C-alpha positions as a printed NumPy array, in Angstrom:
array([[  0.   ,   0.   ,   0.   ],
       [  0.951,   3.663,  -0.308],
       [  3.09 ,   5.277,   2.391],
       [  0.759,   8.301,   2.372],
       [ -1.278,   8.5  ,   5.563],
       [ -5.031,   8.418,   4.999],
       [ -8.442,   8.742,   6.577],
       [-11.063,   6.088,   5.938],
       [-14.697,   5.119,   5.967],
       [-15.53 ,   1.477,   6.653],
       [-19.215,   0.548,   6.453],
       [-20.662,  -2.939,   6.772],
       [-22.77 ,  -3.768,   3.678],
       [-25.707,  -5.077,   5.689],
       [-28.226,  -2.524,   4.425],
       [-28.558,   0.84 ,   2.713],
       [-26.764,   3.677,   4.485],
       [-29.067,   5.907,   6.507],
       [-28.704,   9.599,   7.245],
       [-26.564,   8.927,  10.322],
       [-24.135,   6.76 ,   8.343],
       [-23.953,   9.322,   5.557],
       [-23.323,  12.144,   8.018],
       [-20.409,  10.268,   9.612],
       [-18.993,   9.443,   6.171],
       [-19.171,  13.102,   5.141],
       [-17.351,  14.174,   8.312],
       [-14.687,  11.487,   7.811],
       [-14.15 ,  12.584,   4.218],
       [-13.966,  16.271,   5.135],
       [-11.554,  15.662,   8.037],
       [ -9.202,  13.734,   5.771],
       [ -9.351,  16.136,   2.825],
       [ -9.009,  19.185,   5.089],
       [ -5.953,  17.553,   6.711],
       [ -4.363,  16.92 ,   3.281],
       [ -4.631,  13.185,   3.832],
       [ -5.733,  10.548,   1.374],
       [ -9.135,   8.945,   1.894],
       [ -9.86 ,   5.238,   1.43 ],
       [-12.935,   3.047,   1.477],
       [-13.203,  -0.346,   3.165],
       [-16.093,  -2.789,   3.187],
       [-16.318,  -4.629,   6.502],
       [-18.107,  -7.587,   4.954],
       [-17.239, -10.314,   7.474],
       [-20.527,  -9.629,   9.253],
       [-22.966, -12.501,   8.649],
       [-25.566,  -9.853,   7.724],
       [-23.42 ,  -8.521,   4.856],
       [-24.974,  -8.76 ,   1.399],
       [-23.062,  -8.121,  -1.873],
       [-25.925,  -6.081,  -3.294],
       [-25.554,  -3.435,  -0.624],
       [-21.934,  -2.758,  -1.594],
       [-23.017,  -1.068,  -4.819],
       [-25.904,   0.823,  -3.226],
       [-23.716,   2.134,  -0.405],
       [-20.951,   3.27 ,  -2.743],
       [-23.534,   4.837,  -5.059],
       [-25.098,   6.829,  -2.209],
       [-21.712,   8.025,  -0.964],
       [-20.728,   9.147,  -4.446],
       [-24.099,  10.892,  -4.856],
       [-23.198,  13.118,  -1.911],
       [-19.882,  13.996,  -3.56 ],
       [-17.697,  11.797,  -1.354],
       [-14.745,  10.426,  -3.312],
       [-11.987,   8.019,  -2.296],
       [ -8.539,   7.011,  -3.435],
       [ -7.77 ,   3.658,  -5.007],
       [ -9.818,   0.485,  -4.963],
       [-12.282,  -0.457,  -2.231],
       [-10.774,  -2.945,   0.247],
       [-12.906,  -5.958,   1.171],
       [-12.262,  -7.739,   4.459],
       [-13.584, -10.983,   2.987],
       [-10.491, -11.011,   0.744],
       [ -8.038, -10.513,   3.607],
       [ -8.19 , -13.863,   5.415],
       [ -4.488, -14.64 ,   4.947],
       [ -3.448, -11.339,   6.517],
       [ -5.614, -11.898,   9.592],
       [ -4.462, -15.499,   9.961],
       [ -0.818, -14.389,   9.82 ],
       [ -1.383, -11.995,  12.733],
       [ -3.208, -14.698,  14.71 ],
       [ -0.278, -17.085,  14.159],
       [  2.108, -14.389,  15.341],
       [  0.111, -13.859,  18.521],
       [ -0.103, -17.619,  19.099],
       [  3.658, -17.984,  18.621],
       [  4.165, -15.312,  21.266],
       [  1.767, -17.137,  23.644],
       [ -0.561, -14.151,  23.684],
       [ -3.755, -16.034,  22.808],
       [ -5.662, -18.71 ,  24.677],
       [ -8.763, -20.777,  24.014],
       [-11.982, -19.703,  25.69 ],
       [-14.825, -22.173,  26.216],
       [-17.281, -19.784,  27.847],
       [-20.755, -19.268,  26.458],
       [-22.48 , -15.902,  26.75 ],
       [-24.442, -17.274,  29.687],
       [-21.199, -18.359,  31.376],
       [-19.798, -14.846,  31.087],
       [-23.05 , -13.206,  32.165],
       [-23.259, -15.36 ,  35.285],
       [-19.572, -15.211,  36.249],
       [-18.452, -12.804,  38.991],
       [-16.377,  -9.876,  37.732],
       [-13.83 ,  -7.688,  39.469],
       [-15.331,  -4.74 ,  41.325],
       [-13.528,  -2.224,  39.083],
       [-14.533,  -3.896,  35.801],
       [-17.613,  -2.75 ,  33.856],
       [-20.538,  -5.173,  33.319],
       [-19.883,  -7.741,  30.608],
       [-16.1  ,  -7.686,  30.995],
       [-14.459, -11.063,  30.631],
       [-13.312, -12.291,  34.072],
       [-10.448, -14.467,  32.769],
       [-12.21 , -17.783,  33.433],
       [-10.244, -19.754,  30.817],
       [ -6.952, -17.878,  31.05 ],
       [ -4.956, -20.338,  33.167],
       [ -6.689, -23.699,  32.809],
       [ -4.892, -27.028,  32.976],
       [ -4.782, -29.209,  29.861],
       [ -7.385, -31.487,  31.43 ],
       [ -9.709, -28.518,  32.   ],
       [ -9.164, -27.439,  28.409],
       [-10.162, -30.878,  27.158],
       [-13.356, -30.621,  29.178],
       [-14.   , -27.193,  27.683],
       [-13.539, -28.428,  24.118],
       [-15.878, -31.359,  24.8  ],
       [-18.538, -28.971,  26.158],
       [-18.403, -26.832,  23.036],
       [-18.363, -29.835,  20.726],
       [-21.742, -30.774,  22.136],
       [-22.88 , -27.255,  21.214],
       [-21.503, -27.627,  17.652],
       [-18.998, -24.828,  18.024],
       [-15.331, -24.374,  18.761],
       [-13.453, -22.298,  21.311],
       [-12.875, -18.6  ,  20.81 ],
       [ -9.354, -17.175,  20.991],
       [ -8.817, -14.371,  23.503],
       [ -5.905, -11.999,  23.831],
       [ -3.906, -12.404,  27.031],
       [ -3.673,  -8.783,  28.183],
       [ -1.536,  -7.318,  30.956],
       [ -3.103,  -3.91 ,  31.557],
       [ -6.269,  -2.924,  33.385],
       [ -7.096,   0.329,  31.607],
       [ -5.823,   2.495,  28.794],
       [ -6.307,   6.233,  28.344],
       [ -6.226,   8.133,  25.063],
       [ -7.323,  11.573,  23.883],
       [-10.122,  11.727,  21.335],
       [-10.383,  14.839,  19.157],
       [-14.099,  15.189,  19.905],
       [-14.7  ,  13.489,  23.269],
       [-11.449,  14.477,  24.956],
       [ -9.612,  12.197,  27.385],
       [-11.162,   8.755,  27.69 ],
       [-10.14 ,   5.787,  29.822],
       [-11.364,   2.327,  28.875],
       [-11.166,  -1.049,  30.568],
       [ -9.001,  -3.68 ,  28.849],
       [-10.105,  -7.267,  29.423],
       [ -8.952, -10.409,  27.614],
       [-11.005,  -9.669,  24.51 ],
       [-11.868, -12.044,  21.675],
       [ -9.79 , -11.909,  18.479],
       [-11.212, -15.053,  16.831],
       [-14.808, -16.057,  17.485],
       [-15.96 , -19.575,  18.264],
       [-17.281, -19.96 ,  14.713],
       [-13.851, -19.119,  13.302],
       [-14.72 , -15.586,  12.176],
       [-12.101, -12.955,  12.956],
       [-13.358, -10.421,  15.495],
       [-13.853,  -6.739,  14.702],
       [-11.135,  -5.482,  17.043],
       [ -8.517,  -7.595,  15.265],
       [ -9.492,  -7.022,  11.637],
       [-10.016,  -3.276,  12.053],
       [ -6.535,  -2.863,  13.554],
       [ -4.85 ,  -5.026,  10.915],
       [ -6.647,  -3.287,   8.053],
       [ -5.939,   0.208,   9.384],
       [ -2.237,  -0.612,   9.479],
       [ -2.346,  -2.147,   5.991],
       [ -4.131,   0.878,   4.531],
       [ -1.823,   3.263,   6.418],
       [ -4.728,   4.92 ,   8.219],
       [ -3.632,   7.891,  10.295],
       [ -7.063,   9.345,  11.075],
       [-10.239,   7.541,  12.098],
       [-13.619,   9.263,  12.201],
       [-16.529,   7.133,  13.365],
       [-19.612,   7.192,  15.581],
       [-19.109,   7.449,  19.321],
       [-20.78 ,   4.096,  20.002],
       [-17.323,   2.657,  19.172],
       [-15.519,   4.865,  21.691],
       [-15.345,   2.104,  24.297],
       [-13.747,  -0.29 ,  21.785],
       [-10.9  ,   2.085,  21.006],
       [ -8.669,   1.426,  24.058],
       [ -8.688,  -2.286,  23.171],
       [ -7.702,  -1.488,  19.606],
       [ -4.931,   0.859,  20.719],
       [ -3.665,  -1.846,  23.083],
       [ -3.493,  -4.292,  20.168],
       [ -1.813,  -1.683,  17.959],
       [  0.866,  -1.213,  20.607],
       [  1.311,  -4.968,  20.976],
       [  1.791,  -5.399,  17.229],
       [  3.995,  -2.288,  17.053],
       [  1.59 ,  -0.485,  14.741],
       [  1.176,   3.285,  14.709],
       [ -1.904,   4.647,  16.463],
       [ -4.172,   6.904,  14.38 ],
       [ -5.816,  10.099,  15.548],
       [ -9.43 ,   9.434,  16.562],
       [-12.581,  11.499,  16.128],
       [-15.672,   9.892,  17.69 ],
       [-18.706,  11.874,  16.591],
       [-22.136,  11.733,  18.274],
       [-24.758,   9.456,  16.806],
       [-27.801,  10.561,  14.899],
       [-30.885,   9.611,  16.911],
       [-34.651,   9.53 ,  16.458],
       [-37.124,  11.681,  18.374],
       [-37.014,   9.228,  21.303],
       [-33.258,   9.592,  21.59 ],
       [-32.634,   6.108,  20.176],
       [-29.97 ,   5.365,  17.599],
       [-31.378,   6.02 ,  14.112],
       [-32.346,   2.856,  12.22 ],
       [-34.529,   1.621,   9.383],
       [-37.399,   1.213,  11.846],
       [-37.644,   5.005,  11.943],
       [-39.082,   5.182,   8.438],
       [-37.616,   7.303,   5.643],
       [-33.943,   7.502,   6.636],
       [-32.073,   6.414,   3.466],
       [-31.547,   8.397,   0.277],
       [-33.895,   6.038,  -1.562],
       [-36.644,   6.346,   1.04 ],
       [-36.225,  10.099,   1.341],
       [-36.443,  10.527,  -2.435],
       [-39.833,   8.833,  -2.301],
       [-40.841,  11.537,   0.186],
       [-39.85 ,  14.229,  -2.308],
       [-36.352,  15.011,  -0.975],
       [-33.554,  15.239,  -3.53 ],
       [-29.944,  14.313,  -2.789],
       [-29.206,  18.045,  -2.588],
       [-31.968,  18.459,  -0.011],
       [-30.542,  15.662,   2.129],
       [-27.014,  17.022,   1.759],
       [-28.133,  20.48 ,   2.862],
       [-29.941,  18.986,   5.86 ],
       [-26.854,  17.055,   6.969],
       [-24.689,  20.106,   6.373],
       [-26.917,  22.346,   8.506],
       [-26.773,  19.784,  11.34 ],
       [-23.043,  20.546,  11.427],
       [-23.512,  24.296,  11.36 ],
       [-22.56 ,  24.678,   7.695],
       [-24.742,  26.172,   4.963],
       [-23.732,  24.148,   1.91 ],
       [-25.522,  22.26 ,  -0.855],
       [-22.537,  20.465,  -2.391],
       [-19.457,  18.617,  -1.171],
       [-16.97 ,  21.267,  -2.431],
       [-18.921,  24.014,  -0.636],
       [-19.047,  21.901,   2.516],
       [-15.311,  21.203,   2.417],
       [-14.499,  24.869,   1.921],
       [-16.464,  25.839,   5.041],
       [-15.584,  22.79 ,   7.158],
       [-13.746,  23.265,  10.442],
       [-12.763,  20.713,  13.063],
       [-15.113,  22.08 ,  15.737],
       [-17.501,  19.123,  15.694],
       [-20.714,  18.936,  17.755],
       [-20.646,  16.938,  20.974],
       [-24.364,  16.251,  21.176],
       [-26.419,  13.798,  19.078],
       [-28.38 ,  15.136,  16.131],
       [-32.093,  14.378,  16.384],
       [-33.39 ,  13.454,  12.938],
       [-37.104,  13.663,  12.267],
       [-37.957,  11.35 ,   9.395],
       [-40.592,  12.826,   7.06 ],
       [-43.955,  11.084,   7.201]])
């Protein structure tokens, strides 16, 4: 890949992009272009909900807004060898271990008083070989294999986000390979960001809590850590994360309500305090003072 540092947008092709997705993509594009960085596109298509047909519709909607990107789109489904090489490296360094816990096991297990709910308590970290055999047998009866977890040695990690400020997150022994053999998000995102030479990441703030884990893994693999911008979500009138259930929220649906692409662009632009109808106008006026509160989107009836 190029040595030029880049920003990126990395949707999962599991549906058409809604206004919230498009708004985040526009911010990511503007941050990169305004910083004189390249901008790349990645399809995170390892999700079991991913559908090839949505790749074209997502890219078409992004282009309709005036968002452009450099080079070819990267597909995670074509990167298995790269992920497997990193997993082998971590195994060789004795940094991974098999986990036989089900979700119910983790939910019911006691956790340390300082750890947030849902944190992995290390149940399988130091089992004997006999205990591991019992764990494999338990999962075999459930028609699944063990997950692979990263053996971590730090309780928390603090970083500074360009929007949210200083943030400290808990680091547990998180999964890097799921029990069904699928590579976990925290692993593939880190490996792909390094491969694409990503130096700036703009994404929704629901991923803020995942970032300390990813930075920990970056440090472990001796990768460079990008600059992060976690922007507030777009929500419905009830304050819930915007979704298809909220009605007309995609470009296609909004066009059926009489809104052109220019109308939608202007609406997104105004939500960021910018009066622009096109991507060049938006980029010209764009500054890095991003809002810290969610945008409430009222879908037309």
